[in-house]
C-alpha positions as protocol buffer text, in pm:
chain_id: "A"
residue {
  index: 1
  type: UNK
  ca { x: -12 y: -1604 z: -1576 }
}
residue {
  index: 2
  type: UNK
  ca { x: -44 y: -1881 z: -1315 }
}
residue {
  index: 3
  type: UNK
  ca { x: -316 y: -1852 z: -1052 }
}
residue {
  index: 4
  type: UNK
  ca { x: -181 y: -1907 z: -702 }
}
residue {
  index: 5
  type: UNK
  ca { x: -497 y: -1843 z: -497 }
}
residue {
  index: 6
  type: UNK
  ca { x: -867 y: -1763 z: -529 }
}
residue {
  index: 7
  type: UNK
  ca { x: -1114 y: -1643 z: -266 }
}
residue {
  index: 8
  type: UNK
  ca { x: -1438 y: -1441 z: -254 }
}
residue {
  index: 9
  type: UNK
  ca { x: -1423 y: -1382 z: -631 }
}
residue {
  index: 10
  type: UNK
  ca { x: -1066 y: -1249 z: -609 }
}
residue {
  index: 11
  type: UNK
  ca { x: -797 y: -1417 z: -817 }
}
residue {
  index: 12
  type: UNK
  ca { x: -429 y: -1389 z: -722 }
}
residue {
  index: 13
  type: UNK
  ca { x: -174 y: -1445 z: -998 }
}
residue {
  index: 14
  type: UNK
  ca { x: 199 y: -1420 z: -1054 }
}
residue {
  index: 15
  type: UNK
  ca { x: 393 y: -1402 z: -1381 }
}
residue {
  index: 16
  type: UNK
  ca { x: 696 y: -1620 z: -1448 }
}
residue {
  index: 17
  type: UNK
  ca { x: 1023 y: -1427 z: -1456 }
}
residue {
  index: 18
  type: UNK
  ca { x: 844 y: -1094 z: -1396 }
}
residue {
  index: 19
  type: UNK
  ca { x: 1017 y: -760 z: -1333 }
}
residue {
  index: 20
  type: UNK
  ca { x: 1121 y: -634 z: -989 }
}
residue {
  index: 21
  type: UNK
  ca { x: 1010 y: -541 z: -728 }
}
residue {
  index: 22
  type: UNK
  ca { x: 866 y: -878 z: -622 }
}
residue {
  index: 23
  type: UNK
  ca { x: 488 y: -848 z: -657 }
}
residue {
  index: 24
  type: UNK
  ca { x: 162 y: -1026 z: -729 }
}
residue {
  index: 25
  type: UNK
  ca { x: -146 y: -939 z: -932 }
}
residue {
  index: 26
  type: UNK
  ca { x: -497 y: -937 z: -784 }
}
residue {
  index: 27
  type: UNK
  ca { x: -809 y: -938 z: -1001 }
}
residue {
  index: 28
  type: UNK
  ca { x: -1169 y: -883 z: -899 }
}
residue {
  index: 29
  type: UNK
  ca { x: -1425 y: -855 z: -1176 }
}
residue {
  index: 30
  type: UNK
  ca { x: -1284 y: -608 z: -1426 }
}
residue {
  index: 31
  type: UNK
  ca { x: -1055 y: -442 z: -1168 }
}
residue {
  index: 32
  type: UNK
  ca { x: -689 y: -528 z: -1118 }
}
residue {
  index: 33
  type: UNK
  ca { x: -408 y: -419 z: -890 }
}
residue {
  index: 34
  type: UNK
  ca { x: -43 y: -503 z: -836 }
}
residue {
  index: 35
  type: UNK
  ca { x: 95 y: -537 z: -480 }
}
residue {
  index: 36
  type: UNK
  ca { x: 459 y: -528 z: -368 }
}
residue {
  index: 37
  type: UNK
  ca { x: 527 y: -845 z: -168 }
}
residue {
  index: 38
  type: UNK
  ca { x: 779 y: -691 z: 75 }
}
residue {
  index: 39
  type: UNK
  ca { x: 593 y: -370 z: 164 }
}
residue {
  index: 40
  type: UNK
  ca { x: 237 y: -474 z: 72 }
}
residue {
  index: 41
  type: UNK
  ca { x: 203 y: -136 z: -100 }
}
residue {
  index: 42
  type: UNK
  ca { x: -20 y: -108 z: -406 }
}
residue {
  index: 43
  type: UNK
  ca { x: 212 y: -31 z: -697 }
}
residue {
  index: 44
  type: UNK
  ca { x: -48 y: -26 z: -971 }
}
residue {
  index: 45
  type: UNK
  ca { x: -419 y: -36 z: -1038 }
}
residue {
  index: 46
  type: UNK
  ca { x: -698 y: -58 z: -782 }
}
residue {
  index: 47
  type: UNK
  ca { x: -975 y: -281 z: -653 }
}
residue {
  index: 48
  type: UNK
  ca { x: -1301 y: -187 z: -481 }
}
residue {
  index: 49
  type: UNK
  ca { x: -1232 y: -108 z: -112 }
}
residue {
  index: 50
  type: UNK
  ca { x: -1376 y: -432 z: 31 }
}
residue {
  index: 51
  type: UNK
  ca { x: -1185 y: -652 z: -217 }
}
residue {
  index: 52
  type: UNK
  ca { x: -868 y: -452 z: -156 }
}
residue {
  index: 53
  type: UNK
  ca { x: -903 y: -506 z: 220 }
}
residue {
  index: 54
  type: UNK
  ca { x: -945 y: -881 z: 172 }
}
residue {
  index: 55
  type: UNK
  ca { x: -637 y: -897 z: -54 }
}
residue {
  index: 56
  type: UNK
  ca { x: -428 y: -706 z: 198 }
}
residue {
  index: 57
  type: UNK
  ca { x: -545 y: -927 z: 487 }
}
residue {
  index: 58
  type: UNK
  ca { x: -462 y: -1239 z: 282 }
}
residue {
  index: 59
  type: UNK
  ca { x: -123 y: -1102 z: 173 }
}
residue {
  index: 60
  type: UNK
  ca { x: -24 y: -1016 z: 531 }
}
residue {
  index: 61
  type: UNK
  ca { x: -106 y: -1372 z: 638 }
}
residue {
  index: 62
  type: UNK
  ca { x: 89 y: -1526 z: 348 }
}
residue {
  index: 63
  type: UNK
  ca { x: 380 y: -1290 z: 292 }
}
residue {
  index: 64
  type: UNK
  ca { x: 644 y: -1565 z: 327 }
}
residue {
  index: 65
  type: UNK
  ca { x: 450 y: -1794 z: 92 }
}
residue {
  index: 66
  type: UNK
  ca { x: 435 y: -1509 z: -159 }
}
residue {
  index: 67
  type: UNK
  ca { x: 811 y: -1458 z: -135 }
}
residue {
  index: 68
  type: UNK
  ca { x: 861 y: -1830 z: -197 }
}
residue {
  index: 69
  type: UNK
  ca { x: 626 y: -1821 z: -497 }
}
residue {
  index: 70
  type: UNK
  ca { x: 817 y: -1522 z: -637 }
}
residue {
  index: 71
  type: UNK
  ca { x: 1142 y: -1720 z: -620 }
}
residue {
  index: 72
  type: UNK
  ca { x: 975 y: -2020 z: -785 }
}
residue {
  index: 73
  type: UNK
  ca { x: 849 y: -1794 z: -1065 }
}
residue {
  index: 74
  type: UNK
  ca { x: 1191 y: -1636 z: -1113 }
}
residue {
  index: 75
  type: UNK
  ca { x: 1341 y: -1985 z: -1140 }
}
residue {
  index: 76
  type: UNK
  ca { x: 1067 y: -2092 z: -1387 }
}
residue {
  index: 77
  type: UNK
  ca { x: 942 y: -2360 z: -1144 }
}
residue {
  index: 78
  type: UNK
  ca { x: 578 y: -2453 z: -1098 }
}
residue {
  index: 79
  type: UNK
  ca { x: 414 y: -2231 z: -837 }
}
residue {
  index: 80
  type: UNK
  ca { x: 269 y: -2370 z: -516 }
}
residue {
  index: 81
  type: UNK
  ca { x: -94 y: -2282 z: -443 }
}
residue {
  index: 82
  type: UNK
  ca { x: -143 y: -2056 z: -143 }
}
residue {
  index: 83
  type: UNK
  ca { x: -441 y: -2114 z: 86 }
}
residue {
  index: 84
  type: UNK
  ca { x: -731 y: -1870 z: 43 }
}
residue {
  index: 85
  type: UNK
  ca { x: -893 y: -1668 z: 318 }
}
residue {
  index: 86
  type: UNK
  ca { x: -1133 y: -1889 z: 513 }
}
């Protein structure tokens, strides 16, 4: 699964040609969660509260980039990196 961003120990990934709804995977240590790109709702798993807050802040800032990455993944194209939180 390609990594599209990394910040504060959190890794953001997206599978090629993954199932709907459009989503991304966030990993922090041994915890993982899946987030819907359009609604930013958690649709699976969980992260510790602080890590979850950072992921949600990042996702809100990069929602359009995430939608573009989803389309690239669906079309089996290489995925652009998305800037991390500062």
